[in-house]
C-alpha positions in Angstrom: -35.2 35.8 -4.2 -34.0 33.2 -1.8 -30.7 33.6 0.0 -28.5 30.5 0.0 -25.5 30.4 2.4 -22.6 28.6 0.6 -19.7 27.7 2.9 -16.4 26.7 1.5 -17.1 29.0 -1.4 -13.5 29.1 -2.6 -13.3 25.4 -3.1 -14.1 23.4 -6.3 -17.8 22.9 -5.6 -18.3 26.4 -4.2 -16.8 27.9 -7.3 -18.8 25.6 -9.5 -22.1 26.8 -7.8 -21.1 30.4 -8.4 -20.2 29.6 -12.1 -23.7 28.4 -12.9 -25.7 30.5 -10.5 -26.8 32.8 -13.3 -29.0 30.1 -14.6 -31.0 30.1 -11.4 -32.3 33.6 -10.9 -34.5 32.7 -7.9 -31.5 32.2 -5.8 -28.9 34.6 -4.4 -25.7 33.0 -3.1 -24.2 34.3 0.1 -20.7 33.0 -0.5 -18.4 32.6 2.5 -15.1 31.0 3.2 -13.1 30.9 6.4 -12.2 34.6 6.0 -15.8 35.7 5.9 -17.3 33.2 8.4 -15.7 30.8 10.8 -18.2 27.9 10.7 -16.5 26.3 13.8 -17.7 29.3 15.9 -21.3 29.0 16.9 -21.6 32.6 17.9 -20.3 33.8 14.5 -22.6 31.5 12.7 -25.7 32.5 14.6 -24.9 36.2 14.2 -24.6 35.6 10.4 -28.1 34.0 10.3 -29.5 37.0 12.3 -28.2 39.5 9.7 -30.4 38.3 6.8 -33.0 35.7 6.0 -31.5 32.4 4.8 -33.5 29.9 2.8 -31.0 27.1 2.8 -27.3 26.3 3.6 -25.1 24.4 1.2 -22.1 23.2 3.2 -19.2 22.7 0.8 -16.6 23.3 3.5 -14.5 20.3 4.6 -11.1 19.2 5.8 -10.1 17.2 2.7 -6.3 16.7 3.2 -6.8 12.9 3.5 -3.3 11.9 4.4 -2.6 14.9 6.7 -5.8 14.1 8.6 -4.1 10.9 10.0 -1.9 13.1 12.1 -4.3 16.0 12.5 -7.4 14.3 13.7 -8.6 17.2 15.9 -8.6 19.6 12.9 -10.4 17.1 10.7 -13.2 16.5 13.2 -13.5 20.2 13.9 -14.3 21.0 10.3 -16.0 17.8 9.3 -18.0 17.2 12.4 -18.2 20.2 14.7 -18.8 22.8 11.9 -21.7 20.8 10.3 -23.2 20.4 13.8 -23.2 24.2 14.3 -24.5 24.9 10.8 -27.3 22.4 11.2 -28.4 23.8 14.5 -28.5 27.3 13.1 -30.4 26.1 10.0 -33.0 24.3 12.2 -33.4 27.3 14.4 -34.1 29.6 11.4 -36.2 27.2 9.4 -33.6 26.9 6.7 -32.9 23.9 4.5 -29.5 22.2 4.6 -27.4 20.4 2.0 -24.3 18.8 3.3 -21.5 17.3 1.1 -20.0 14.0 2.1 -17.8 11.4 0.6 -17.3 7.8 -0.7 -14.6 7.4 2.0 -17.3 6.5 4.5 -17.1 3.0 2.9 -14.3 0.5 3.4 -14.0 -0.1 -0.4 -14.3 -3.9 -0.1 -17.6 -4.0 -2.0 -18.0 -5.3 -5.6 -21.3 -3.6 -6.6 -22.2 0.1 -6.5 -22.8 1.2 -2.9 -26.4 2.3 -2.0 -27.3 4.8 0.7 -28.3 2.0 3.0 -25.2 -0.1 2.8 -23.1 -0.5 5.9 -20.4 2.1 6.4 -16.9 1.4 7.6 -14.4 4.2 7.0 -10.8 3.2 7.0 -9.3 6.7 7.5 -9.6 9.7 9.9 -11.0 11.7 7.0 -13.7 9.1 6.3 -14.5 8.7 10.0 -14.9 12.5 10.5 -17.1 12.8 7.4 -19.3 9.9 8.6 -19.7 11.5 12.0 -20.7 14.8 10.3 -23.4 13.0 8.3 -25.0 11.4 11.4 -24.8 14.7 13.3 -26.5 16.7 10.5 -29.3 14.3 10.1 -29.8 13.9 13.8 -30.2 17.6 14.2 -31.9 18.4 10.9 -34.0 15.4 9.7 -34.9 17.2 6.5 -31.3 17.9 5.6 -29.9 16.3 2.4 -26.5 14.6 2.7 -24.8 14.2 -0.7 -22.0 11.7 -0.9 -19.8 12.2 -3.9 -16.5 10.9 -5.3 -13.4 11.9 -7.2 -14.4 15.6 -7.6 -12.6 17.6 -10.2 -13.0 20.9 -12.1 -10.9 23.6 -13.7 -10.1 25.0 -10.3 -8.2 24.0 -7.2 -6.2 20.9 -6.6 -7.5 17.8 -8.4 -6.5 14.8 -10.4 -7.4 16.3 -13.8 -5.3 19.4 -13.4 -2.4 17.5 -11.8 -2.4 14.9 -14.7 -2.5 17.7 -17.3 0.6 19.3 -15.7 2.5 16.0 -15.3 1.8 14.9 -18.8 3.4 18.1 -20.1 6.5 17.6 -17.9 7.1 13.8 -18.1 7.5 11.2 -20.8 5.7 8.5 -18.8 3.5 8.3 -15.7 2.6 5.4 -13.4 -1.1 5.5 -12.3 -2.9 3.0 -10.1 -5.4 0.7 -11.7 -6.6 -1.2 -8.6 -8.8 1.6 -7.2 -12.2 1.9 -8.9 -14.8 4.6 -8.6 -16.3 7.3 -10.7 -15.1 10.9 -11.4 -17.5 13.7 -10.6 -17.4 17.0 -12.5 -18.0 19.8 -10.0 -20.5 21.8 -12.2 -22.6 18.7 -12.7 -22.8 18.2 -8.9 -23.6 22.0 -8.6 -26.5 21.6 -11.0 -27.9 18.7 -9.0 -27.7 20.9 -5.9 -29.7 23.6 -7.5 -32.3 21.0 -8.6 -32.6 19.9 -5.0 -32.9 23.5 -3.8 -35.8 24.1 -6.3 -37.9 21.3 -4.8 -39.8 21.1 -1.5 -37.7 19.7 1.3 -40.6 17.9 3.1 -40.0 14.1 3.4 -37.0 14.3 1.0 -34.3 14.5 3.7 -31.7 11.8 4.0 -28.6 10.5 2.3 -28.1 10.5 -1.5 -25.3 9.5 -3.7 -24.1 11.6 -6.6 -21.3 11.1 -9.1 -21.1 11.0 -12.8 -22.3 7.8 -14.5 -20.0 4.9 -15.3 -17.0 3.3 -13.7 -13.3 3.9 -14.0 -10.0 3.3 -12.3 -7.5 6.1 -11.8 -5.6 4.6 -14.7 -8.7 4.8 -16.9 -9.2 8.4 -15.8 -5.6 9.3 -16.8 -5.8 7.5 -20.1 -9.0 9.5 -20.9 -7.3 12.7 -20.0 -4.4 11.8 -22.3 -6.7 11.0 -25.2 -8.7 14.2 -24.8 -5.6 16.5 -24.5 -3.5 14.8 -27.1 -0.6 14.4 -24.7 2.4 12.3 -25.8 3.1 11.0 -22.2 2.9 7.2 -21.8 0.6 6.0 -19.0 1.6 2.8 -17.2 -0.8 0.9 -14.9 0.5 0.0 -11.5 -0.9 -1.3 -8.2 -1.5 0.9 -5.1 1.3 -0.7 -3.1 3.7 1.3 -5.4 2.3 4.5 -3.9 2.1 4.0 -0.2 0.0 6.7 1.6 -0.7 7.6 5.2 -4.5 7.1 4.7 -6.1 4.0 3.2 -8.1 4.7 0.1 -11.3 2.6 -0.8 -10.3 0.1 -3.5 -13.9 0.2 -4.8 -16.2 3.1 -4.2 -18.7 3.2 -7.1 -21.9 4.9 -5.9 -25.4 3.8 -6.9 -27.3 6.9 -8.0 -30.7 5.3 -8.4 -32.2 7.1 -5.4 -31.3 10.6 -6.3 -32.4 10.1 -10.0 -35.7 8.8 -8.8 -36.5 11.3 -6.1 -35.3 14.4 -7.9 -35.7 13.4 -11.6 -32.0 13.9 -12.4 -30.3 12.8 -15.6 -26.6 12.4 -14.8 -23.9 12.7 -17.5 -21.4 10.0 -18.3 -18.0 10.7 -16.7 -16.1 10.8 -20.0 -18.6 13.2 -21.5 -18.2 15.6 -18.6 -14.5 15.2 -18.7 -14.5 16.3 -22.3 -16.6 19.4 -21.4 -14.1 20.3 -18.6 -11.0 19.9 -20.8 -12.6 21.9 -23.6 -12.8 25.0 -21.4 
C-alpha cells in the first residue's frame, strides 16, 4: 500500500480523486486541506512527511479566484508558488514523487492551434503568472515531478460552470454566454483517473510538463448549449462577445491544449468533452 498525500482535498479534483480511489487498491490517500495541513508552512509540511512514509504528492491546492488575484497578488503567489516550492522540497528530501496541477492560463490565448508543452508561455493575469512560477519552481527542485496543465475544470462539486449554468437555466428565461473564448472542458474524475495512471507507472525519465483536458474544442457558448440539451432546460442561450462581461483578469481567448504527449507517454485514452459532460449530468 502506497501513501499518496493529496493537498486541496476538498476541491473539485481532490474530491474526484477520492471518489474513484476504490478502483486503485494499491494506493491510500492521505487527504488534507488547509485545516489539516498548512502547505505554506515548511515546518508543518516537513513534520507531516516525518509522521508516515509518503510515496507521492498530488498537489491539487491552488489559489483559483482569478479576478480576486489581481488585487491579492501576495496570497496568490503564496499558494501557487511558495506552497509548491515547500512541497517539492519535502518530496525530494523523502524520495517521494510529485504531481502538480497547473493551468491553461499560463498562455496568452493569442494562439490558433492547440498549445503544446513546449510553446512559449505569456500569462496575462496574476493567477496565470503565479501558476507559471509554481511550475518552474517545482521542476527546478524536483526534476522528476509531473506538472499537469488543465483547463475548464468541472464536476458535481464546488463552484464551476456546469453547476452555475444548471442553476441559472432554472431561474432565467434567457442567458448570455460568451462565444469568443475557446478551450476544452475537463471533467474532474477523468483528470483524476489520469493521475492514478501516472502514479502507477515509474517516474524515472517521465518528469516534465504535460497537458490534459478532455478531447475536442468548445466555446463557453457551446458548453452552455450542450448543458441545456442534456438537461432539457427551456432557457434560451444567446452568444455574446467577452466585452459584454468585463472582468478584472484577462482570460485566454484560445486555450485548447494538445494532449499528444500525455497520450503517448502514459498510454491514455481521453474521453470527448460532450461524452464526459453527459456522464456528469446523469449523476
